[in-house]
DRENSEDREN-988422 format. One record per atom (N, C-alpha, C, O): x, y, z; residue in three letters; atom name; chain. Coordinates in Angstrom, 3 decimals. Example, Ala and Ser with C-alpha at 12.3 -4.5 7.8 and 13.67 -1.06 7.14 Angstrom:
BEGIN
<c1:13.190 | c2:-5.690 | c3:7.800 | r:ALA | a:N | c:A>
<c1:12.300 | c2:-4.500 | c3:7.800 | r:ALA | a:CA | c:A>
<c1:13.200 | c2:-3.300 | c3:7.800 | r:ALA | a:C | c:A>
<c1:14.236 | c2:-3.319 | c3:8.465 | r:ALA | a:O | c:A>
<c1:12.850 | c2:-2.250 | c3:7.080 | r:SER | a:N | c:A>
<c1:13.670 | c2:-1.060 | c3:7.140 | r:SER | a:CA | c:A>
<c1:12.900 | c2:0.030 | c3:7.870 | r:SER | a:C | c:A>
<c1:13.409 | c2:1.138 | c3:8.039 | r:SER | a:O | c:A>
END
This chain:
BEGIN
<c1:-38.840 | c2:191.860 | c3:399.702 | r:MET | a:N | c:A>
<c1:-38.062 | c2:191.037 | c3:400.561 | r:MET | a:CA | c:A>
<c1:-38.619 | c2:190.852 | c3:401.934 | r:MET | a:C | c:A>
<c1:-38.745 | c2:191.800 | c3:402.709 | r:MET | a:O | c:A>
<c1:-38.965 | c2:189.579 | c3:402.241 | r:THR | a:N | c:A>
<c1:-39.540 | c2:189.316 | c3:403.482 | r:THR | a:CA | c:A>
<c1:-38.839 | c2:188.115 | c3:404.117 | r:THR | a:C | c:A>
<c1:-38.170 | c2:187.349 | c3:403.423 | r:THR | a:O | c:A>
<c1:-38.988 | c2:187.948 | c3:405.430 | r:CYS | a:N | c:A>
<c1:-38.366 | c2:186.793 | c3:406.189 | r:CYS | a:CA | c:A>
<c1:-39.095 | c2:185.524 | c3:405.799 | r:CYS | a:C | c:A>
<c1:-40.324 | c2:185.488 | c3:405.854 | r:CYS | a:O | c:A>
<c1:-38.413 | c2:184.533 | c3:405.427 | r:LYS | a:N | c:A>
<c1:-38.902 | c2:183.232 | c3:405.070 | r:LYS | a:CA | c:A>
<c1:-38.715 | c2:182.170 | c3:406.216 | r:LYS | a:C | c:A>
<c1:-39.118 | c2:181.013 | c3:406.092 | r:LYS | a:O | c:A>
<c1:-38.129 | c2:182.601 | c3:407.247 | r:GLY | a:N | c:A>
<c1:-37.910 | c2:181.586 | c3:408.388 | r:GLY | a:CA | c:A>
<c1:-36.662 | c2:180.806 | c3:408.356 | r:GLY | a:C | c:A>
<c1:-36.389 | c2:180.044 | c3:409.284 | r:GLY | a:O | c:A>
<c1:-35.847 | c2:180.964 | c3:407.284 | r:ILE | a:N | c:A>
<c1:-34.576 | c2:180.201 | c3:407.131 | r:ILE | a:CA | c:A>
<c1:-33.562 | c2:180.634 | c3:408.148 | r:ILE | a:C | c:A>
<c1:-32.741 | c2:179.836 | c3:408.599 | r:ILE | a:O | c:A>
<c1:-33.612 | c2:181.835 | c3:408.496 | r:CYS | a:N | c:A>
<c1:-32.711 | c2:182.459 | c3:409.484 | r:CYS | a:CA | c:A>
<c1:-32.643 | c2:181.820 | c3:410.785 | r:CYS | a:C | c:A>
<c1:-31.624 | c2:181.896 | c3:411.472 | r:CYS | a:O | c:A>
<c1:-33.706 | c2:181.178 | c3:411.164 | r:ILE | a:N | c:A>
<c1:-33.859 | c2:180.595 | c3:412.547 | r:ILE | a:CA | c:A>
<c1:-32.854 | c2:179.457 | c3:412.688 | r:ILE | a:C | c:A>
<c1:-32.436 | c2:179.126 | c3:413.797 | r:ILE | a:O | c:A>
<c1:-32.455 | c2:178.840 | c3:411.526 | r:ARG | a:N | c:A>
<c1:-31.415 | c2:177.758 | c3:411.679 | r:ARG | a:CA | c:A>
<c1:-30.011 | c2:178.285 | c3:411.992 | r:ARG | a:C | c:A>
<c1:-29.137 | c2:177.588 | c3:412.509 | r:ARG | a:O | c:A>
<c1:-29.855 | c2:179.619 | c3:411.626 | r:HIS | a:N | c:A>
<c1:-28.558 | c2:180.277 | c3:411.790 | r:HIS | a:CA | c:A>
<c1:-28.509 | c2:181.226 | c3:412.994 | r:HIS | a:C | c:A>
<c1:-27.547 | c2:181.974 | c3:413.166 | r:HIS | a:O | c:A>
<c1:-29.577 | c2:181.185 | c3:413.838 | r:ARG | a:N | c:A>
<c1:-29.602 | c2:182.088 | c3:415.001 | r:ARG | a:CA | c:A>
<c1:-28.380 | c2:181.895 | c3:415.913 | r:ARG | a:C | c:A>
<c1:-27.929 | c2:180.775 | c3:416.149 | r:ARG | a:O | c:A>
<c1:-27.853 | c2:183.044 | c3:416.426 | r:ALA | a:N | c:A>
<c1:-26.589 | c2:182.987 | c3:417.236 | r:ALA | a:CA | c:A>
<c1:-27.012 | c2:183.304 | c3:418.632 | r:ALA | a:C | c:A>
<c1:-27.875 | c2:184.135 | c3:418.916 | r:ALA | a:O | c:A>
<c1:-26.285 | c2:182.523 | c3:419.550 | r:GLN | a:N | c:A>
<c1:-26.514 | c2:182.809 | c3:420.959 | r:GLN | a:CA | c:A>
<c1:-25.658 | c2:183.995 | c3:421.362 | r:GLN | a:C | c:A>
<c1:-24.613 | c2:184.260 | c3:420.767 | r:GLN | a:O | c:A>
<c1:-26.109 | c2:184.694 | c3:422.367 | r:LYS | a:N | c:A>
<c1:-25.340 | c2:185.912 | c3:422.840 | r:LYS | a:CA | c:A>
<c1:-24.086 | c2:185.436 | c3:423.547 | r:LYS | a:C | c:A>
<c1:-24.167 | c2:184.654 | c3:424.495 | r:LYS | a:O | c:A>
<c1:-22.921 | c2:185.899 | c3:423.096 | r:PRO | a:N | c:A>
<c1:-21.670 | c2:185.481 | c3:423.725 | r:PRO | a:CA | c:A>
<c1:-21.536 | c2:186.192 | c3:425.131 | r:PRO | a:C | c:A>
<c1:-21.956 | c2:187.319 | c3:425.398 | r:PRO | a:O | c:A>
<c1:-20.882 | c2:185.335 | c3:425.971 | r:VAL | a:N | c:A>
<c1:-20.663 | c2:185.815 | c3:427.316 | r:VAL | a:CA | c:A>
<c1:-19.255 | c2:186.504 | c3:427.298 | r:VAL | a:C | c:A>
<c1:-18.262 | c2:185.955 | c3:426.822 | r:VAL | a:O | c:A>
<c1:-19.254 | c2:187.730 | c3:427.847 | r:GLY | a:N | c:A>
<c1:-17.933 | c2:188.416 | c3:427.997 | r:GLY | a:CA | c:A>
<c1:-17.380 | c2:189.231 | c3:426.841 | r:GLY | a:C | c:A>
<c1:-16.320 | c2:189.851 | c3:426.931 | r:GLY | a:O | c:A>
<c1:-18.156 | c2:189.205 | c3:425.723 | r:SER | a:N | c:A>
<c1:-17.665 | c2:189.991 | c3:424.534 | r:SER | a:CA | c:A>
<c1:-18.935 | c2:190.391 | c3:423.743 | r:SER | a:C | c:A>
<c1:-20.029 | c2:189.910 | c3:424.037 | r:SER | a:O | c:A>
<c1:-18.791 | c2:191.180 | c3:422.846 | r:GLY | a:N | c:A>
<c1:-19.845 | c2:191.722 | c3:422.061 | r:GLY | a:CA | c:A>
<c1:-20.261 | c2:190.741 | c3:420.894 | r:GLY | a:C | c:A>
<c1:-19.524 | c2:189.821 | c3:420.539 | r:GLY | a:O | c:A>
<c1:-21.406 | c2:190.981 | c3:420.361 | r:ARG | a:N | c:A>
<c1:-21.808 | c2:190.153 | c3:419.224 | r:ARG | a:CA | c:A>
<c1:-21.055 | c2:190.338 | c3:418.037 | r:ARG | a:C | c:A>
<c1:-20.696 | c2:189.344 | c3:417.405 | r:ARG | a:O | c:A>
<c1:-20.749 | c2:191.554 | c3:417.627 | r:TYR | a:N | c:A>
<c1:-20.058 | c2:191.898 | c3:416.441 | r:TYR | a:CA | c:A>
<c1:-18.531 | c2:191.456 | c3:416.540 | r:TYR | a:C | c:A>
<c1:-17.900 | c2:191.103 | c3:415.544 | r:TYR | a:O | c:A>
<c1:-18.027 | c2:191.500 | c3:417.724 | r:VAL | a:N | c:A>
<c1:-16.596 | c2:191.132 | c3:417.982 | r:VAL | a:CA | c:A>
<c1:-16.442 | c2:189.613 | c3:417.709 | r:VAL | a:C | c:A>
<c1:-15.449 | c2:189.148 | c3:417.149 | r:VAL | a:O | c:A>
<c1:-17.489 | c2:188.873 | c3:418.139 | r:SER | a:N | c:A>
<c1:-17.447 | c2:187.405 | c3:417.958 | r:SER | a:CA | c:A>
<c1:-17.814 | c2:186.868 | c3:416.605 | r:SER | a:C | c:A>
<c1:-17.857 | c2:185.654 | c3:416.402 | r:SER | a:O | c:A>
<c1:-18.109 | c2:187.856 | c3:415.571 | r:GLY | a:N | c:A>
<c1:-18.398 | c2:187.501 | c3:414.244 | r:GLY | a:CA | c:A>
<c1:-19.883 | c2:187.305 | c3:413.932 | r:GLY | a:C | c:A>
<c1:-20.243 | c2:186.769 | c3:412.884 | r:GLY | a:O | c:A>
<c1:-20.742 | c2:187.751 | c3:414.861 | r:GLN | a:N | c:A>
<c1:-22.125 | c2:187.614 | c3:414.508 | r:GLN | a:CA | c:A>
<c1:-22.570 | c2:188.876 | c3:413.677 | r:GLN | a:C | c:A>
<c1:-21.965 | c2:189.946 | c3:413.742 | r:GLN | a:O | c:A>
<c1:-23.640 | c2:188.669 | c3:412.919 | r:ARG | a:N | c:A>
<c1:-24.183 | c2:189.754 | c3:412.053 | r:ARG | a:CA | c:A>
<c1:-25.674 | c2:189.918 | c3:412.284 | r:ARG | a:C | c:A>
<c1:-26.341 | c2:188.984 | c3:412.730 | r:ARG | a:O | c:A>
<c1:-26.163 | c2:191.011 | c3:412.007 | r:ARG | a:N | c:A>
<c1:-27.637 | c2:191.264 | c3:412.250 | r:ARG | a:CA | c:A>
<c1:-28.384 | c2:191.598 | c3:410.968 | r:ARG | a:C | c:A>
<c1:-27.912 | c2:192.409 | c3:410.171 | r:ARG | a:O | c:A>
<c1:-29.485 | c2:191.014 | c3:410.769 | r:CYS | a:N | c:A>
<c1:-30.330 | c2:191.300 | c3:409.633 | r:CYS | a:CA | c:A>
<c1:-31.434 | c2:192.258 | c3:410.168 | r:CYS | a:C | c:A>
<c1:-32.024 | c2:191.994 | c3:411.216 | r:CYS | a:O | c:A>
<c1:-31.689 | c2:193.295 | c3:409.489 | r:GLN | a:N | c:A>
<c1:-32.631 | c2:194.240 | c3:409.834 | r:GLN | a:CA | c:A>
<c1:-34.081 | c2:193.767 | c3:409.539 | r:GLN | a:C | c:A>
<c1:-35.002 | c2:194.098 | c3:410.285 | r:GLN | a:O | c:A>
<c1:-34.265 | c2:193.016 | c3:408.479 | r:ILE | a:N | c:A>
<c1:-35.582 | c2:192.541 | c3:408.092 | r:ILE | a:CA | c:A>
<c1:-36.069 | c2:191.428 | c3:409.030 | r:ILE | a:C | c:A>
<c1:-37.214 | c2:191.463 | c3:409.481 | r:ILE | a:O | c:A>
<c1:-35.222 | c2:190.451 | c3:409.326 | r:CYS | a:N | c:A>
<c1:-35.532 | c2:189.305 | c3:410.117 | r:CYS | a:CA | c:A>
<c1:-35.480 | c2:189.679 | c3:411.562 | r:CYS | a:C | c:A>
<c1:-36.090 | c2:189.004 | c3:412.392 | r:CYS | a:O | c:A>
<c1:-34.757 | c2:190.757 | c3:411.909 | r:GLU | a:N | c:A>
<c1:-34.555 | c2:191.285 | c3:413.250 | r:GLU | a:CA | c:A>
<c1:-33.918 | c2:190.177 | c3:414.171 | r:GLU | a:C | c:A>
<c1:-34.453 | c2:189.827 | c3:415.223 | r:GLU | a:O | c:A>
<c1:-32.744 | c2:189.653 | c3:413.703 | r:ILE | a:N | c:A>
<c1:-32.077 | c2:188.623 | c3:414.364 | r:ILE | a:CA | c:A>
<c1:-30.612 | c2:188.612 | c3:414.204 | r:ILE | a:C | c:A>
<c1:-30.132 | c2:188.982 | c3:413.133 | r:ILE | a:O | c:A>
<c1:-29.852 | c2:188.219 | c3:415.178 | r:PHE | a:N | c:A>
<c1:-28.440 | c2:188.001 | c3:415.055 | r:PHE | a:CA | c:A>
<c1:-28.194 | c2:186.670 | c3:414.498 | r:PHE | a:C | c:A>
<c1:-28.763 | c2:185.715 | c3:415.026 | r:PHE | a:O | c:A>
<c1:-27.414 | c2:186.485 | c3:413.494 | r:ILE | a:N | c:A>
<c1:-27.069 | c2:185.193 | c3:412.946 | r:ILE | a:CA | c:A>
<c1:-25.627 | c2:185.026 | c3:412.750 | r:ILE | a:C | c:A>
<c1:-24.909 | c2:186.006 | c3:412.557 | r:ILE | a:O | c:A>
<c1:-25.147 | c2:183.769 | c3:412.791 | r:LYS | a:N | c:A>
<c1:-23.796 | c2:183.322 | c3:412.523 | r:LYS | a:CA | c:A>
<c1:-23.641 | c2:182.939 | c3:411.108 | r:LYS | a:C | c:A>
<c1:-23.981 | c2:181.834 | c3:410.686 | r:LYS | a:O | c:A>
<c1:-23.073 | c2:183.954 | c3:410.314 | r:TRP | a:N | c:A>
<c1:-23.126 | c2:183.704 | c3:408.811 | r:TRP | a:CA | c:A>
<c1:-21.888 | c2:184.493 | c3:408.302 | r:TRP | a:C | c:A>
<c1:-21.585 | c2:185.603 | c3:408.740 | r:TRP | a:O | c:A>
<c1:-21.199 | c2:183.826 | c3:407.338 | r:GLU | a:N | c:A>
<c1:-19.990 | c2:184.400 | c3:406.776 | r:GLU | a:CA | c:A>
<c1:-20.269 | c2:185.354 | c3:405.650 | r:GLU | a:C | c:A>
<c1:-19.441 | c2:186.237 | c3:405.428 | r:GLU | a:O | c:A>
<c1:-21.348 | c2:185.261 | c3:404.924 | r:GLY | a:N | c:A>
<c1:-21.644 | c2:186.065 | c3:403.834 | r:GLY | a:CA | c:A>
<c1:-22.072 | c2:187.461 | c3:404.208 | r:GLY | a:C | c:A>
<c1:-22.240 | c2:187.768 | c3:405.389 | r:GLY | a:O | c:A>
<c1:-22.257 | c2:188.338 | c3:403.186 | r:LEU | a:N | c:A>
<c1:-22.665 | c2:189.749 | c3:403.414 | r:LEU | a:CA | c:A>
<c1:-24.277 | c2:189.838 | c3:403.327 | r:LEU | a:C | c:A>
<c1:-24.892 | c2:190.809 | c3:403.768 | r:LEU | a:O | c:A>
<c1:-24.834 | c2:188.845 | c3:402.779 | r:TRP | a:N | c:A>
<c1:-26.297 | c2:188.907 | c3:402.595 | r:TRP | a:CA | c:A>
<c1:-27.008 | c2:187.908 | c3:403.375 | r:TRP | a:C | c:A>
<c1:-26.481 | c2:186.814 | c3:403.574 | r:TRP | a:O | c:A>
<c1:-28.232 | c2:188.205 | c3:403.864 | r:CYS | a:N | c:A>
<c1:-28.959 | c2:187.254 | c3:404.682 | r:CYS | a:CA | c:A>
<c1:-29.371 | c2:186.067 | c3:403.904 | r:CYS | a:C | c:A>
<c1:-29.906 | c2:186.240 | c3:402.809 | r:CYS | a:O | c:A>
<c1:-29.163 | c2:184.825 | c3:404.388 | r:PRO | a:N | c:A>
<c1:-29.609 | c2:183.608 | c3:403.693 | r:PRO | a:CA | c:A>
<c1:-31.104 | c2:183.441 | c3:403.570 | r:PRO | a:C | c:A>
<c1:-31.583 | c2:182.624 | c3:402.784 | r:PRO | a:O | c:A>
<c1:-31.867 | c2:184.237 | c3:404.368 | r:CYS | a:N | c:A>
<c1:-33.238 | c2:184.096 | c3:404.466 | r:CYS | a:CA | c:A>
<c1:-33.980 | c2:185.104 | c3:403.515 | r:CYS | a:C | c:A>
<c1:-34.806 | c2:184.712 | c3:402.690 | r:CYS | a:O | c:A>
<c1:-33.660 | c2:186.345 | c3:403.666 | r:CYS | a:N | c:A>
<c1:-34.445 | c2:187.389 | c3:402.854 | r:CYS | a:CA | c:A>
<c1:-33.628 | c2:188.038 | c3:401.770 | r:CYS | a:C | c:A>
<c1:-34.171 | c2:188.705 | c3:400.889 | r:CYS | a:O | c:A>
<c1:-32.309 | c2:187.848 | c3:401.826 | r:GLY | a:N | c:A>
<c1:-31.442 | c2:188.481 | c3:400.864 | r:GLY | a:CA | c:A>
<c1:-31.001 | c2:189.914 | c3:401.134 | r:GLY | a:C | c:A>
<c1:-30.398 | c2:190.553 | c3:400.271 | r:GLY | a:O | c:A>
<c1:-31.299 | c2:190.419 | c3:402.320 | r:TYR | a:N | c:A>
<c1:-31.031 | c2:191.813 | c3:402.623 | r:TYR | a:CA | c:A>
<c1:-29.568 | c2:191.835 | c3:403.160 | r:TYR | a:C | c:A>
<c1:-29.060 | c2:190.841 | c3:403.678 | r:TYR | a:O | c:A>
<c1:-28.933 | c2:192.995 | c3:403.013 | r:ARG | a:N | c:A>
<c1:-27.511 | c2:193.148 | c3:403.516 | r:ARG | a:CA | c:A>
<c1:-27.477 | c2:193.008 | c3:405.066 | r:ARG | a:C | c:A>
<c1:-28.316 | c2:193.531 | c3:405.799 | r:ARG | a:O | c:A>
<c1:-26.498 | c2:192.303 | c3:405.470 | r:LEU | a:N | c:A>
<c1:-26.353 | c2:192.145 | c3:406.922 | r:LEU | a:CA | c:A>
<c1:-25.425 | c2:193.304 | c3:407.499 | r:LEU | a:C | c:A>
<c1:-24.540 | c2:193.854 | c3:406.844 | r:LEU | a:O | c:A>
<c1:-25.747 | c2:193.588 | c3:408.789 | r:ARG | a:N | c:A>
<c1:-24.971 | c2:194.614 | c3:409.504 | r:ARG | a:CA | c:A>
<c1:-23.772 | c2:193.881 | c3:410.116 | r:ARG | a:C | c:A>
<c1:-23.951 | c2:192.845 | c3:410.757 | r:ARG | a:O | c:A>
<c1:-22.546 | c2:194.404 | c3:409.927 | r:THR | a:N | c:A>
<c1:-21.385 | c2:193.910 | c3:410.525 | r:THR | a:CA | c:A>
<c1:-20.752 | c2:194.783 | c3:411.616 | r:THR | a:C | c:A>
<c1:-19.793 | c2:194.387 | c3:412.278 | r:THR | a:O | c:A>
<c1:-21.300 | c2:195.940 | c3:411.772 | r:LYS | a:N | c:A>
<c1:-20.794 | c2:196.903 | c3:412.744 | r:LYS | a:CA | c:A>
<c1:-22.039 | c2:197.477 | c3:413.537 | r:LYS | a:C | c:A>
<c1:-23.114 | c2:197.636 | c3:412.959 | r:LYS | a:O | c:A>
<c1:-21.872 | c2:197.779 | c3:414.850 | r:PRO | a:N | c:A>
<c1:-22.859 | c2:198.464 | c3:415.521 | r:PRO | a:CA | c:A>
<c1:-23.223 | c2:199.915 | c3:415.042 | r:PRO | a:C | c:A>
<c1:-22.388 | c2:200.623 | c3:414.480 | r:PRO | a:O | c:A>
<c1:-24.417 | c2:200.295 | c3:415.272 | r:ARG | a:N | c:A>
<c1:-24.792 | c2:201.671 | c3:414.894 | r:ARG | a:CA | c:A>
<c1:-24.609 | c2:202.645 | c3:416.124 | r:ARG | a:C | c:A>
<c1:-24.348 | c2:203.832 | c3:415.931 | r:ARG | a:O | c:A>
<c1:-24.741 | c2:202.156 | c3:417.303 | r:ASN | a:N | c:A>
<c1:-24.667 | c2:203.036 | c3:418.529 | r:ASN | a:CA | c:A>
<c1:-23.233 | c2:203.468 | c3:418.726 | r:ASN | a:C | c:A>
<c1:-22.334 | c2:202.631 | c3:418.650 | r:ASN | a:O | c:A>
<c1:-22.988 | c2:204.705 | c3:418.969 | r:LEU | a:N | c:A>
<c1:-21.654 | c2:205.389 | c3:419.130 | r:LEU | a:CA | c:A>
<c1:-20.842 | c2:204.664 | c3:420.324 | r:LEU | a:C | c:A>
<c1:-19.634 | c2:204.444 | c3:420.228 | r:LEU | a:O | c:A>
<c1:-21.536 | c2:204.344 | c3:421.350 | r:LYS | a:N | c:A>
<c1:-20.961 | c2:203.693 | c3:422.502 | r:LYS | a:CA | c:A>
<c1:-20.353 | c2:202.316 | c3:422.173 | r:LYS | a:C | c:A>
<c1:-19.227 | c2:202.008 | c3:422.563 | r:LYS | a:O | c:A>
<c1:-21.138 | c2:201.496 | c3:421.440 | r:TYR | a:N | c:A>
<c1:-20.706 | c2:200.227 | c3:421.048 | r:TYR | a:CA | c:A>
<c1:-19.708 | c2:200.301 | c3:419.907 | r:TYR | a:C | c:A>
<c1:-18.862 | c2:199.413 | c3:419.804 | r:TYR | a:O | c:A>
<c1:-19.756 | c2:201.269 | c3:419.076 | r:LYS | a:N | c:A>
<c1:-18.711 | c2:201.451 | c3:418.008 | r:LYS | a:CA | c:A>
<c1:-17.408 | c2:201.662 | c3:418.667 | r:LYS | a:C | c:A>
<c1:-16.400 | c2:201.106 | c3:418.232 | r:LYS | a:O | c:A>
<c1:-17.381 | c2:202.464 | c3:419.729 | r:ALA | a:N | c:A>
<c1:-16.134 | c2:202.813 | c3:420.439 | r:ALA | a:CA | c:A>
<c1:-15.519 | c2:201.554 | c3:421.100 | r:ALA | a:C | c:A>
<c1:-14.304 | c2:201.357 | c3:421.117 | r:ALA | a:O | c:A>
<c1:-16.396 | c2:200.747 | c3:421.623 | r:LYS | a:N | c:A>
<c1:-15.939 | c2:199.551 | c3:422.267 | r:LYS | a:CA | c:A>
<c1:-15.368 | c2:198.535 | c3:421.302 | r:LYS | a:C | c:A>
<c1:-14.415 | c2:197.818 | c3:421.609 | r:LYS | a:O | c:A>
<c1:-15.970 | c2:198.491 | c3:420.136 | r:LEU | a:N | c:A>
<c1:-15.483 | c2:197.556 | c3:419.025 | r:LEU | a:CA | c:A>
<c1:-14.098 | c2:198.012 | c3:418.539 | r:LEU | a:C | c:A>
<c1:-13.167 | c2:197.232 | c3:418.336 | r:LEU | a:O | c:A>
<c1:-14.041 | c2:199.385 | c3:418.364 | r:ARG | a:N | c:A>
<c1:-12.611 | c2:199.871 | c3:417.869 | r:ARG | a:CA | c:A>
<c1:-11.597 | c2:199.662 | c3:418.885 | r:ARG | a:C | c:A>
<c1:-10.471 | c2:199.305 | c3:418.536 | r:ARG | a:O | c:A>
<c1:-11.901 | c2:199.860 | c3:420.195 | r:ALA | a:N | c:A>
<c1:-10.820 | c2:199.729 | c3:421.233 | r:ALA | a:CA | c:A>
<c1:-10.413 | c2:198.191 | c3:421.296 | r:ALA | a:C | c:A>
<c1:-9.239 | c2:197.851 | c3:421.444 | r:ALA | a:O | c:A>
<c1:-11.397 | c2:197.341 | c3:421.181 | r:ARG | a:N | c:A>
<c1:-11.125 | c2:195.840 | c3:421.271 | r:ARG | a:CA | c:A>
<c1:-10.242 | c2:195.469 | c3:419.990 | r:ARG | a:C | c:A>
<c1:-9.238 | c2:194.764 | c3:420.100 | r:ARG | a:O | c:A>
<c1:-10.633 | c2:195.934 | c3:418.896 | r:SER | a:N | c:A>
<c1:-9.871 | c2:195.602 | c3:417.652 | r:SER | a:CA | c:A>
<c1:-8.463 | c2:196.155 | c3:417.741 | r:SER | a:C | c:A>
<c1:-7.529 | c2:195.505 | c3:417.272 | r:SER | a:O | c:A>
<c1:-8.269 | c2:197.363 | c3:418.342 | r:ARG | a:N | c:A>
<c1:-6.911 | c2:197.919 | c3:418.560 | r:ARG | a:CA | c:A>
<c1:-6.042 | c2:197.020 | c3:419.437 | r:ARG | a:C | c:A>
<c1:-4.868 | c2:196.769 | c3:419.167 | r:ARG | a:O | c:A>
<c1:-6.686 | c2:196.553 | c3:420.497 | r:ARG | a:N | c:A>
<c1:-5.993 | c2:195.618 | c3:421.448 | r:ARG | a:CA | c:A>
<c1:-5.570 | c2:194.395 | c3:420.745 | r:ARG | a:C | c:A>
<c1:-4.496 | c2:193.875 | c3:421.045 | r:ARG | a:O | c:A>
<c1:-6.309 | c2:193.906 | c3:419.855 | r:VAL | a:N | c:A>
<c1:-6.005 | c2:192.669 | c3:419.197 | r:VAL | a:CA | c:A>
<c1:-4.816 | c2:192.906 | c3:418.257 | r:VAL | a:C | c:A>
<c1:-3.890 | c2:192.098 | c3:418.186 | r:VAL | a:O | c:A>
<c1:-4.865 | c2:194.001 | c3:417.560 | r:GLU | a:N | c:A>
<c1:-3.685 | c2:194.360 | c3:416.687 | r:GLU | a:CA | c:A>
<c1:-2.342 | c2:194.525 | c3:417.434 | r:GLU | a:C | c:A>
<c1:-1.275 | c2:194.119 | c3:416.973 | r:GLU | a:O | c:A>
<c1:-2.474 | c2:195.135 | c3:418.588 | r:ILE | a:N | c:A>
<c1:-1.286 | c2:195.399 | c3:419.352 | r:ILE | a:CA | c:A>
<c1:-0.706 | c2:193.970 | c3:419.943 | r:ILE | a:C | c:A>
<c1:0.506 | c2:193.757 | c3:419.945 | r:ILE | a:O | c:A>
<c1:-1.494 | c2:193.172 | c3:420.358 | r:THR | a:N | c:A>
<c1:-0.971 | c2:191.886 | c3:421.022 | r:THR | a:CA | c:A>
<c1:-0.586 | c2:190.923 | c3:419.881 | r:THR | a:C | c:A>
<c1:0.236 | c2:190.052 | c3:420.165 | r:THR | a:O | c:A>
<c1:-1.048 | c2:190.966 | c3:418.692 | r:GLN | a:N | c:A>
<c1:-0.625 | c2:190.018 | c3:417.671 | r:GLN | a:CA | c:A>
<c1:0.693 | c2:190.545 | c3:417.041 | r:GLN | a:C | c:A>
<c1:0.793 | c2:191.745 | c3:416.788 | r:GLN | a:O | c:A>
<c1:1.715 | c2:189.672 | c3:416.778 | r:PRO | a:N | c:A>
<c1:2.903 | c2:190.132 | c3:416.202 | r:PRO | a:CA | c:A>
<c1:2.731 | c2:190.450 | c3:414.737 | r:PRO | a:C | c:A>
<c1:1.884 | c2:189.821 | c3:414.103 | r:PRO | a:O | c:A>
<c1:3.441 | c2:191.344 | c3:414.167 | r:ALA | a:N | c:A>
<c1:3.336 | c2:191.770 | c3:412.809 | r:ALA | a:CA | c:A>
<c1:3.980 | c2:190.640 | c3:411.918 | r:ALA | a:C | c:A>
<c1:4.952 | c2:189.993 | c3:412.309 | r:ALA | a:O | c:A>
<c1:3.413 | c2:190.456 | c3:410.769 | r:ILE | a:N | c:A>
<c1:3.851 | c2:189.471 | c3:409.862 | r:ILE | a:CA | c:A>
<c1:4.769 | c2:190.115 | c3:408.832 | r:ILE | a:C | c:A>
<c1:4.298 | c2:191.030 | c3:408.156 | r:ILE | a:O | c:A>
<c1:5.923 | c2:189.767 | c3:408.656 | r:THR | a:N | c:A>
<c1:6.924 | c2:190.306 | c3:407.734 | r:THR | a:CA | c:A>
<c1:6.974 | c2:189.512 | c3:406.425 | r:THR | a:C | c:A>
<c1:7.127 | c2:188.291 | c3:406.426 | r:THR | a:O | c:A>
<c1:6.838 | c2:190.250 | c3:405.287 | r:VAL | a:N | c:A>
<c1:6.930 | c2:189.604 | c3:404.030 | r:VAL | a:CA | c:A>
<c1:8.308 | c2:189.866 | c3:403.334 | r:VAL | a:C | c:A>
<c1:8.720 | c2:191.014 | c3:403.165 | r:VAL | a:O | c:A>
<c1:8.971 | c2:188.806 | c3:402.957 | r:ARG | a:N | c:A>
<c1:10.291 | c2:188.954 | c3:402.379 | r:ARG | a:CA | c:A>
<c1:10.299 | c2:188.813 | c3:400.826 | r:ARG | a:C | c:A>
<c1:11.356 | c2:188.917 | c3:400.202 | r:ARG | a:O | c:A>
END
């Protein structure tokens, strides 16, 4: 599995004011690039994409931000 250069078309710009993973970007370890892609696998090399940060500090930031989103959104009731 090697990078074929297809991922360049899906390259994601760094978001201002929020993290990459929070904004829905994913990282390919083989291509070494953040991409905007909905699938679990890289469209270029076929390697599994990272959807969460590895660093403890950034993991905590992501968890805190997702908790804030859960609290601010009203719960949906099913009848």
